Structures are given as C-alpha cells and as structure tokens.
N, C-alpha and C positions, 0 to 999 in steps of 0.2 A: 591281677588275674581277674578275668571277666567271668562271672557266674551267671548273671541274668542279663539278657535273655539267653537261654540255652542254645547250643549249636544245633540241636535237633529242630527247634522251632524255626531258626533262621534258614536252615537247609530246606525245610518243608516249604517255605515261602518262595523258593527258587526251583521247585520241582526236583529236588535232590541234587542239583548241580552245584557243587562246591566252588567251581571256577567262577560261575556267574555270581554266586554269593560274594566271593572275595572282590570281584570287580565292582559290584554295586556298592559294597561297603566302602571301598577305597574312593570311588568317585563321589559318593555322597559326603564322606568325611572331608574331602577337599573342598567341596562346595560350602559346607558349613564353616570351615576355617576361613575361607575367603570372604564370606558375607558377615559372619559374626565373630570376628577376631577379638574385638574388645569385650563382648559379652562372655566369651569363653575364659578370658582372663579372670573375671569375677566369679565364675562357677567352678565347682569342684570336678565336674565331668569333662572328659575329653571329647573331641569331635567324633572319634571312632565309636565311642560308647553311645553317643546320641544317634549316630547313623544306625547302629545295631538295634536300638530301641525302635526307631522309626520303621525299620524293615520288619521287626517282630510284630508290630501293631498293624502293619499293612499300609502305613502312610506312604511308604516308598516301595515301589515294585519295579522289577526289571522290565524293560520295555519289550524285549524279545528273548526267546530261549534258543 
C-alpha cells in the first residue's frame, strides 16, 4: 500500500485530472523499467513508486492537459 506521496499531492500536479495522473504514472513507470531493470532488482522500490515520487517532486510533469 502506497502512503507517500499522497494522492492529493499527485492530483494537484496534474491540475486535478486523475486520468492524466494515471497515464503519466503508467508511462513513466514503463520507462523506468525498460531503462533501469537491473537497478530495480537490487532496490526495494518498484518502478511505480519511483514514478510517483518523481511526479510529486515535480521532476516529471505531464506535457499537456
């Protein structure tokens, strides 16, 4: 179960659009898995958790709303 970052913070970064949030998280998680597959095996975090953290901090933003 994911507690941090909260869904409120994530939705705020996509102007309240949950569909955009879901799409951005999904696409970024796929990118992370394809590029850093071996690194993820050594880490405890999953690609989707890393993608959520990147969106919450503003490192990854949706290209258009």
